[in-house]
N, C-alpha and C positions, 0 to 999 in steps of 0.2 A: 364290582366293588372293592375297595384299596383296604388292605389288612392294617390293622394298627401297625406303627413303625415300619411301614415299606414306604420307600420315597416315590414321591408322585412324579410323573412325568409331567410337569406344568409346563413345559416349553412346547409340548404338544406334538414333539418330533417323534423319532424312531425308537421306539424300547429296546432294552437290550435281549429279553426276550424273543420280539419280532428278527431281530438281526440273528439270533442262533438259530430261529426257524427256518429264516431265509437261505443262510450259508448251510445248514446242514440239508437241505433240500436242493441247494444246487448240487453239493457233493454226492447226494444219493443219485441225481443225473449224470454226472459225472461217474460214478463207480459203473451206474447201468450201461453208459456208451461202452466203456473199458470192456466190461463183461460182453457184451453183445459182439464189438469188433473182436476181442480175442477169440470168442466163440468161432466166429467167422474165418478165422486164422487156422484154428484146429486147438481147441482146447483139452484135448482128451490126451492118453497115452498111447503113443503108439510102440510097436516091437524095438525101436531102437532107443525107446527114452520117451520124455515129454516133448509134446507139439509144441509149437512156437509161441499159442497164445493160452496155453497151462498155467502158466505161472502169473501173467498179467490177469487171467479171467480169474484167478483166487486173489489177486489182489485188488481187484474190482469189486469183489464181494465182501472182501474185510471192509473196504470204504462203503459200501452200498448199506451192509450191516450196522456199522458202526454209527452210520449217519442217521440211520431210521431209528437207533435207539438213542439218539441225540435227539430227534424230533419228538419222540414217544414221551422222553423223559421231561421236556420243555413245556409240551403241551398238559402233562397230566402230573407237574410238580403242585405240592400244596401250597406253597409262596412264590409265585413266578416274579421273576425281576424285570419289575416295570419300570424302572430307572431308564431316563436318557442314554442312549447309547452314544452319542456325542454332543456335546454343550455347541452353541452356535462360535463361541470364541475358537474352540478347537477344531471344528469343521473350517471356520475361515483360513486356519493356520495351515492344514491341508490341501485347501485349496489354493494357497499360495504358491504352494511347491508342485501341486499336481496340473493344474494348467499351463504354467510356463513347461514343465517336462513334456506334456502332452504336446505343445506348440514345437519342442524341440524334436519331438520324434517324427512328427510330422514333416517339419522343415528338412530333415536329413535326405527325404526322398528329392527334394526340390535343390537343395543348396550344397547338398553334401555333409558329410559327419564333421568336419574340419570346420568351415565356417558357421556348422549350426551350433558347433561346440563353442567355439570363439563368442558367438553371440549370446550362447546360454550363459557362460561364465562371466562376460561382462554385466548382463541383464543381473544376474544373482548377486553380484559383489556390489554392484550401484544400489541396486533396489533393496534387497534383504540386508545384505552387508552395511549399506549405508556407505562404502568407501567412493570417494571423488573419481570420478573417470579419469584423471590423470593416473591414477594408481590401478585402475580397474583395465585400461585400455591395453598397456605391456603385459599382464599377466593373461590378457583373453587372446592376446595375440602370439603370446610365448607357448604357452602350454599347448595349443593345436600345432603350431610348427615343429614342437619338440615331439609330438605324437605323431605328426606324419613322417618325421623322418624314422622315428621308433619302428612304426609299423609297414611303412610303405619302402622305406630304403633300407633298414638292417634287418628285418625279419622277413621283408618280402609278403607281407600281408596285405592284401588289397581290400580296402574298407570304401563304403558308398562314397562317392566324389562328385560333386557338383560343377557348374561350369568354370568357376575359378580354376581348379584342379585341371578341367580339360583345356583350358586359355593358357596354362603354364605347361602342359604338354603330359599330363599324366592322365 
């Protein structure tokens, strides 16, 4: 039953209350995993001082306790926030960034970070920035080339490379 003055979740989507519970439950799980792993490392006090898992164990405990308090407070509040967590328009904007970013991360494994980065820049400039291709193309080539020289040549830091860099001898 909805309280007077409480915004309804008319879209039928996920409420803020449910998201609070889900995130807090995931953090409880994370805290528990940290505690178990830290305990296996040694979470006690040795004659020479704390064992390697001592501080991480208590950090995990703090995460677990605070997340449990969040779940309890969210479940037993007198006026739960049932407003929609995200509106469809906002969710669409998130997906416009999340999907290409995910494709970019996967593409790095196959075509290397420089080529994937160039394609990512070109796509975003053209699709979301509405730049014409004759503007997006030079930027999407020059930035990865500059980054290649910065990391690979000057700083000698090797980043994931693909077939193009292999063809060029790197």
